[in-house]
C-alpha positions in Angstrom: -0.1 0.1 0.3 1.3 3.2 -0.9 -0.8 5.5 1.1 0.4 3.4 4.5 4.4 3.7 3.1 3.6 7.7 2.8 1.6 7.9 6.2 4.2 6.2 7.7 7.1 8.3 6.1 5.4 11.3 6.8 4.8 10.1 10.6 8.8 9.2 10.6 9.8 12.6 9.4 7.4 15.1 11.4 9.0 13.4 14.8 12.6 13.6 13.1 12.1 17.0 11.7 9.1 18.5 11.4 6.8 19.1 8.6 6.0 21.6 6.0 2.7 23.1 5.5 1.9 21.4 2.4 3.2 17.9 4.1 1.0 18.6 7.3 -2.5 19.6 4.6 -0.7 15.6 3.1 -0.6 13.9 6.3 -4.2 14.9 7.3 -5.7 14.1 3.8 -4.0 10.6 3.7 -5.0 10.1 7.0 -8.4 11.1 6.4 -8.9 8.8 3.6 -6.8 5.8 5.0 -9.9 5.9 8.1 -12.8 6.3 5.7 -11.7 3.4 3.3 -11.0 1.4 6.6 -14.4 2.2 7.7 -16.0 1.1 4.5 -14.9 -2.1 4.4 -15.7 -2.9 7.9 -19.1 -1.9 7.2 -18.9 -4.3 4.1 -17.7 -7.0 6.7 -20.1 -6.6 8.6 -23.3 -6.7 6.4 -22.3 -10.0 5.6 -22.6 -11.3 9.1 -25.4 -13.3 10.3 -26.1 -14.9 14.0 -27.2 -17.9 14.5 -30.2 -18.5 17.1 -30.5 -22.0 19.4 -32.8 -23.4 16.7 -30.2 -22.8 13.6 -32.0 -19.6 12.5 -29.7 -17.2 11.2 -30.4 -13.3 11.6 -28.7 -10.4 10.2 -26.5 -7.9 12.6 -28.8 -4.9 12.8 -27.8 -1.4 13.4 -27.2 -0.6 17.1 -29.5 2.0 18.2 -28.1 4.8 20.3 
């Protein structure tokens, strides 16, 4: 994943010598994109998860209510 490599590079550079404003913006943008992709993949996985009750009947997971 090139995105992860770039995120890691910017994190190491930030600790070592600091980042320019454009690099800080890039880092924030890349982190946001990465998090959004992870969330999308997790939602996709959870949409395909079923629970099985005692009778062997499958039930699709429902969204948690607040």
